[in-house]
C-alpha positions, 0 to 999 in steps of 0.5 A: 653770680657765686655758684652755692648749693642751697637745701631747701624744702621742696615746696619753695619753688618759683612759679612759671607760666606755661605758653602754647601753640609755639612755632619751630622757627631755624636760623643758621647764626647764633643769636644773642639772648635778648631781655634784661642785662646781667646787672643785678637782674635775677630771673624772678623779675623777669615774671612781674616785670614785662621784659622778654625772657632771655634765651637758653641754649643747649649744646649736645656734646654726646649721647644722641643718636648713640648708647653712653657718652652723655654730656651736654652743655646748658648756657643762659646769659653767659654762664654755663653749665654741664650736665654729665660727663660720660664715655662710651665702650668701643665697638667692634670695628675700633680694633685696640682702642679702649675707651670713647670720649666726648670731644671736649673742644667746645667745653674748653673754649668756654671754660671761663663762662662754665660755672658747674658740671652736675651729675645725675648718677655714677654709671661710666656713661655719665662719669667716665670721662671725668677725669680726662676732662678735670685733666685740662678744666678744673670744673667743679662738680656736684654728685650725689654721695655713691657719685661722689665716692665713684667719682674720687675713686676714678679721679685717684686713679688719675692723681687728680683728686687732690686738685678737684673740686668735688662738692655733695648734693643730694635730691632736693637740693638746689644748686646755683650756678651763675643765673641758673638753678638747678634742683634735683629730683629723685628718680629710679634706676639700677644704681641709687642716689640717681637724680633728673634735674628741674633747670630754672632759667631766666628763660622758663624751667627745663627738666632733664630726667637723667636716666630713670625708670618708675619702680614701686617697690626698688631694691633699695630707697624710695620710688621716683618723686613723681609729686615733684615732677607733678608740680614743675608740670602744674607751674609750667615747664619750657622743655623736657628731656626725657630718657629714651633707651627703652622708649621702643618697649610697651608697657611697663619695665618689671619691678627691680622685686622680680628679680629678688624672686627669681634669684630666691627660686635659683638658690633654691634650685642650685642645690649643692652647686657653686652659683656664679652670678655674673652683672653689671658692677655699677648695678649696686642694687642688684649685688645687694639682692645677691647678698641677701639671698646668699646670707638667707641661704647660708652662703658666703659672698665672693667678688672677682673683677677690678671694676667689681671690687671698685664699686662693691667697696665705695658702695659698702664704705657709704652705706649702700651695700648692707653686708651682714656679718661674715657673709663676704670672704676674699676670692682667695678662700673659695677652695676652703669652702664647699661649693654649695656655700659659695656665691662668687659675683663676677663682671662679664655678663656682656661677654667682654673678652678680658672679663673675670667671667670670660677668662672662666670660660676659656679655662685663663681665669688664675683662681677660678675653674668652672665645670660640671659643679657650678651654677652659672646666672648671668644677670643682664641684658646684652647690650645691642651688639654684644648678642655674639659675645655673651653667646659665645661664652654661654657655649663655653661655659656649657661645653665645660658642663655648666648649667647656665641661667640667662635672662632670656631664659628666666627673670634675672634681670630687669632694665634700669630704663622707662618703657613707653607707659612709664615715658608717657606719665612723665610727659603727662605730669610735665606737660612741657611745651617744647620736647627733646629726646635724648639718651638713645641711638636714632630709633629710640630717639624717634620713638619717643618722638612719636610717643610725645605726639601721641599724647598731644604734643605737636611736632614743630615743638619737638626736636631731633638733635644729633651729637654737636647739635646747638636748639636755642628755646625761649618763651614760645620759640624754639630755634636750631643754631649752627652745630659746634665742635663735637665728635669722637676721643679714642683712648688707646693705652696712654694715648688720649687722641691720637688714634683716630679714624685712618688709624682705625681704618688701617687697622681693620685693614690690616686685620682683615687682609694682612700686610705685605713689606717690600724692603729694597736699599738703593744707591743715593747717588743713582737710585740702582738697587744695592740690596733686594727687594725682599718680600716679608709677609704677616697675615696675607698668606703661608710664605712656603706655600706661596712661593710663586706668588711672593716670587712674582710681587718680587719681580713686579717690584724688582721692574718698577724700581730698575725702570725708575734708576734708568730714567734717572728718577729719584722721588721716593714717593713716586716710586713707592705708590708706583710699587703699590699700585702694581703689587695690590693689582697683581695680588688681587687678580690673583687672590681676590684679596687686597692686603696692605702693600708697605714699601720701605726704600733705603738710601745707601 
């Protein structure tokens, strides 16, 4: 079967039938799906032929028990497709790591079966890993216009644009990938052109919301297509996979209109000050709101931060940001205007050390110096784990006399993810036979599962997975299969995958306790010492103030080397390990610290 995109009216859909009282059956081995063979039989025929429907398998390669790295592989009757291909940002203990990618091993093993990659929206946690996958697997990509623009910009940086197969689709379109037909459904999120998907397969219809919220007054575009979700629910949905990011939050996510009101009030409050607003570069709707307020208050807008400039350029070129004439100025020109004439939009809402706002706070920005004449708005919630770094940046800005407004003080940010009442609406409209919470940490997934149970869903019909989990679904049956290869691949500079857990452990060890290097030259013939041992300390103690401790380390190392030489033992690994053990024991007894001990033995 060939892949194609069908642009059809919303009413022409395939009908389905819903089966109740299913049981959750678990199996240890992957069972081949039952049903008609692929010789010309489409999924329309199964409903009228009396043949048992086949199964559909879902492999979760990311996005479960974590925030970010969203990627899911669907398989039915030998045909596969990927939904999203995202990355995650490193945790604080991933020292030196730039990006975290999914493990693509299972994807590469099945690349001949994969018909395409469908993208739900243009955030980094959904498209950021694409260049690293497309380098090895040139799979067709299907994305909405803004997502496509952002992807192409990213591929251009990796010199992959000319070879990549990027196909533009829109909400309401259908993409035929082998035996499956993927329907795109418009949803609201913090970036335009976001979609959920309905997967029409021989096994039945699956619905995946993507990242979404229900916003009746979105900053741009129309509200979420709840009508289509309801139509699918009436026809019968085998399984629902829904965004769990805000499953712990009661009520509804506030509308983007609230932020617009807040900005309008804050612009008045800023009066004669320069306004600096830090937000996510990908929050195109927020940037449009800022431009609108700046234009209404006769202010010019400048942008700072590489990712901010990239997003604004792509969104403006595609018509997703409407910029009035003569409103945008280059950052190099801001000093030609008075403070009350400028709005500077910047990255750094998460306190990232190298971001524009952080460099301003620590007086390291080459073009912007902040002080008492600045009114700074941080229009974002700290991502869990970033609270301390965001707090440090705010403190530094306050020390410099800036007036700082952030989310907990004023409604300058609303989430792009659905809260509990919105999740209940989607569940009630779709009425799935099975439910799989996705996109969230364990606490989010568990809370979402409890929410489904409160709406009448049987616990037996809910699958709580992990990265690497595979679930098989068919009419009246859900089965967990053996896990597939999965995990995290670290990007450090130009290196991809060459930094693993052992390297990170050593980096953490070095960062916490420092390093002691012991160097000695030995006679290759008899093992006796020709020079050394010399002791070098880095990040452990200041040598001049700890001469006695360094002398003891040298003495212990000398005794060990001499002892092995007298016994005529020349096994260097054995000698090194002995030095490590004895020196580590002595240093811990004296200091209660455990630096990394690195013996270096040279043969002469």
